[in-house]
C-alpha positions in Angstrom: 175.0 67.0 52.8 171.9 65.0 52.7 171.4 61.0 52.7 171.5 60.6 49.0 174.8 63.0 48.6 176.2 61.0 50.9 175.7 57.8 49.4 176.7 58.8 45.9 179.8 60.5 47.8 180.5 57.4 49.7 180.2 55.2 46.4 182.6 57.6 44.3 185.0 56.8 46.5 184.6 52.9 46.5 184.7 53.3 42.9 187.9 54.9 43.4 189.7 52.7 45.6 188.5 49.5 43.3 189.4 51.5 39.9 193.1 51.9 41.8 193.6 48.4 42.2 192.0 47.6 38.0 189.1 46.1 39.7 185.3 46.5 38.7 183.2 48.2 41.1 180.3 46.8 40.1 181.3 43.1 40.6 182.8 43.9 44.0 179.1 45.4 45.4 177.0 42.5 43.2 179.2 40.4 45.7 177.3 42.0 48.9 174.5 41.2 48.0 175.4 37.6 48.5 177.7 38.1 51.4 176.5 37.4 55.1 176.4 39.8 58.1 179.7 39.6 60.1 178.9 38.2 63.9 181.1 38.2 66.7 182.2 34.3 66.9 183.0 35.0 63.5 185.2 38.0 63.4 187.1 36.3 66.8 186.9 33.1 65.6 185.8 31.9 69.3 185.3 28.5 68.2 188.5 27.8 66.9 190.0 29.4 69.6 188.4 28.1 72.0 189.2 24.0 70.6 193.1 25.0 71.1 193.5 23.7 74.9 194.7 20.1 74.3 195.3 18.7 78.1 197.8 15.6 78.4 196.4 15.0 81.8 193.3 14.5 83.7 194.2 16.8 86.4 192.2 20.1 85.9 194.8 23.0 86.8 196.5 21.8 83.8 193.6 23.7 81.8 194.9 27.2 83.7 198.7 26.4 83.1 197.5 26.3 79.2 195.5 29.0 78.7 197.7 31.3 80.9 200.5 30.5 78.5 198.4 31.0 75.1 197.2 34.2 76.6 201.0 35.2 76.7 201.6 34.1 73.5 198.7 36.4 72.2 200.0 39.4 74.2 203.8 38.5 72.5 201.9 39.2 69.5 200.5 42.5 70.1 204.2 44.0 71.4 205.6 42.2 68.1 202.5 44.4 66.1 203.9 47.1 67.8 207.3 46.8 67.4 206.6 46.6 64.0 204.9 50.0 63.7 208.3 51.7 65.1 210.3 49.4 63.4 208.4 50.4 59.8 207.6 53.9 60.3 210.1 56.3 58.3 210.9 59.5 60.2 209.5 58.3 62.9 208.2 61.5 65.5 208.4 61.4 68.9 205.2 61.3 69.9 204.0 58.5 67.9 207.4 56.6 69.3 206.9 57.1 72.5 203.2 56.2 72.4 203.8 52.9 70.9 206.0 52.3 73.5 203.7 53.1 76.3 201.5 50.7 74.5 204.5 47.6 74.7 205.1 48.4 78.2 201.2 48.1 79.4 201.4 44.5 77.6 204.3 43.6 80.1 202.8 45.4 82.8 200.0 42.8 82.2 201.5 39.9 81.8 204.0 40.8 85.3 200.2 41.1 87.0 199.0 38.5 85.6 201.5 35.8 87.4 199.1 36.0 90.5 197.1 33.8 88.1 199.8 31.5 88.2 201.2 31.7 91.6 197.6 31.3 93.3 195.5 29.8 90.7 197.6 26.1 90.9 197.2 23.4 93.5 200.9 22.9 94.0 199.9 19.0 94.0 198.5 19.3 90.9 201.2 21.5 89.2 204.0 19.2 90.2 202.0 15.9 88.7 201.2 17.5 85.1 204.4 19.3 85.0 206.1 16.0 84.9 204.4 15.1 81.3 205.9 18.5 80.0 209.4 17.5 80.2 211.5 18.1 78.2 208.8 21.1 77.0 209.9 24.7 78.6 208.9 28.4 78.4 212.2 29.0 77.4 211.3 27.7 74.2 208.9 30.8 73.4 209.8 31.6 70.0 208.0 35.0 70.1 209.7 36.2 72.9 213.3 35.7 71.3 211.8 37.9 68.7 210.9 40.4 70.8 214.4 40.6 72.2 215.7 40.9 68.4 213.2 43.8 67.4 214.6 46.1 70.8 218.4 46.2 70.8 221.8 45.2 68.9 222.7 41.7 69.3 225.6 42.6 71.5 223.1 43.8 74.2 221.7 40.0 74.2 225.4 38.3 74.5 226.1 36.3 77.2 228.1 38.0 79.8 231.5 36.5 79.5 231.6 37.1 75.8 230.8 40.5 75.7 234.0 41.8 75.7 235.4 39.8 72.7 232.4 40.9 70.6 231.3 43.8 68.2 229.2 44.6 65.2 231.5 43.2 62.8 231.0 39.7 64.7 230.1 37.0 62.5 225.6 36.3 63.0 226.6 32.9 63.7 229.4 33.5 66.2 226.8 35.9 68.1 223.7 33.6 68.1 225.8 31.1 69.5 226.9 33.1 72.5 223.5 34.7 73.3 222.8 34.8 77.1 220.0 32.2 76.8 222.3 29.4 74.9 224.6 29.2 78.4 220.9 27.5 79.5 220.8 25.0 77.1 224.3 23.8 76.8 226.2 21.5 79.5 228.4 23.9 81.3 231.5 21.5 80.9 231.2 20.0 77.5 229.8 22.8 75.6 227.0 20.0 74.3 223.5 21.4 73.6 220.6 20.0 75.6 217.7 18.1 73.5 215.6 21.1 74.7 217.6 23.7 72.7 218.7 21.3 69.8 214.7 21.0 69.2 214.2 24.7 69.6 216.7 25.9 66.9 215.8 23.1 64.9 212.5 24.8 64.5 213.4 28.4 65.0 217.2 28.8 64.2 216.6 30.6 60.4 213.6 32.4 61.8 215.9 33.6 64.6 218.9 34.8 61.9 216.6 36.3 59.8 214.8 38.8 62.7 218.3 39.6 63.6 219.8 40.4 60.7 216.1 42.3 59.4 216.3 44.1 62.4 220.1 45.4 62.8 219.0 48.6 61.8 215.3 49.6 62.5 215.4 47.7 66.2 214.0 50.0 68.9 217.2 51.2 70.1 218.9 51.2 66.4 214.9 53.7 66.0 216.2 55.7 68.9 219.5 56.4 67.4 218.7 57.5 64.4 216.7 60.2 65.9 217.8 64.0 66.0 219.6 64.4 69.1 217.4 66.9 70.6 214.9 63.9 70.2 217.3 61.7 71.8 217.4 63.7 74.9 213.1 64.2 75.0 212.1 63.2 78.6 208.9 61.8 77.8 210.9 59.2 75.3 213.9 58.4 77.5 211.3 57.7 80.2 209.4 55.2 78.2 212.9 53.8 76.9 213.9 53.1 80.4 210.4 52.1 81.9 210.1 49.9 78.6 213.7 47.7 79.6 213.5 47.5 83.5 210.0 46.4 82.5 210.9 43.3 80.2 214.5 42.5 81.6 213.6 43.3 85.8 209.8 43.4 86.5 208.5 40.5 84.1 211.6 38.2 84.3 211.8 38.7 88.3 207.8 37.9 89.0 208.2 34.8 86.6 211.3 33.7 88.6 209.3 34.1 92.1 206.3 32.4 90.8 208.3 29.0 89.8 210.4 29.0 93.0 207.0 28.7 95.0 206.2 25.6 93.0 210.0 24.3 92.1 211.7 25.0 95.5 209.8 26.5 98.0 206.7 23.8 97.6 209.1 20.7 98.8 207.4 18.6 96.6 210.0 18.9 93.6 213.4 18.2 92.8 213.9 21.8 91.9 214.8 21.3 88.5 213.0 22.8 85.4 211.1 20.7 83.0 213.4 21.6 80.5 216.8 21.1 82.0 218.1 24.5 81.9 220.0 26.1 85.4 216.9 28.0 85.4 217.4 30.5 88.5 220.7 31.7 86.6 219.0 31.6 83.2 216.2 33.7 84.2 217.8 36.0 87.0 218.6 39.2 85.5 221.8 39.7 87.6 223.3 36.9 85.9 223.1 37.4 82.2 222.5 41.3 82.5 219.6 41.9 80.0 219.7 45.1 79.4 218.3 46.3 76.2 219.4 50.3 76.3 222.5 50.2 78.5 223.6 53.8 77.1 220.2 54.9 78.6 221.4 53.8 82.8 224.3 55.1 84.8 227.1 53.5 85.9 226.0 53.5 89.1 222.0 51.4 87.8 224.1 49.9 85.4 226.4 48.1 88.4 222.8 47.5 90.2 221.3 45.6 87.7 219.1 42.9 88.8 219.1 43.6 92.7 216.0 43.9 93.7 216.5 47.0 95.1 216.8 48.6 91.3 214.8 51.1 90.4 
């Protein structure tokens, strides 16, 4: 095909595209005469992105803290983007399922490895000073992370261990929500009263969370897996991808997060051991206490009993 024939072929395809949406091709093409060429900085929105870092203090290492968490939120968005592809694909195939799970896990691997930026990239003295200006904000309030959880598994698997035996798929949504594992981190153990941290979090995001739980009830990652033909559920590549995702999110990543927090809050000897949001952060974060497990049926009894121990493989 020569250049002229190729151009005519492209123009015909363009014409068909705009006819399909009842648009005039000539008008669309004329608009190209006045549009300016795209640039990297316009496409990536570099200027806007680099102006989103607003410090509360004059301490230089606070900028590291802000940018690191903003990068985390961008990665969370990428993860949700991939989960949506799994959830919204009809008659999903094993190869597609496994490949998307591998992408998601690589993102969490990146998040896990990146904790060295926090662990070794800030002076303890600076961190202990600027963190006081963050109270009562907390990483606990990452809404995207909660959306990832709701899109990954059935809500019963996110229920506080103390109540799981009393709950099932027929438990009212509001009741399930009030007994999610992370609710305990924002409530007074004796009175049940919610902390300001949790109240504000729910004021902003609760309705979105309830919609997410409802929307993904039949199409979260676990449900999409169970809807596969039995032979596909036995596919070793897919089951390994499921297990790797579960372990990475609910043990490897959270343990790295916990160990980094311990360095600054406990081991430095310069803090009071309390989280900025006032949560019982060690019990909230450690997987062996709340047993966050997305796909419990893919693990042996021994693996489940050792969940959250450092020796868990």
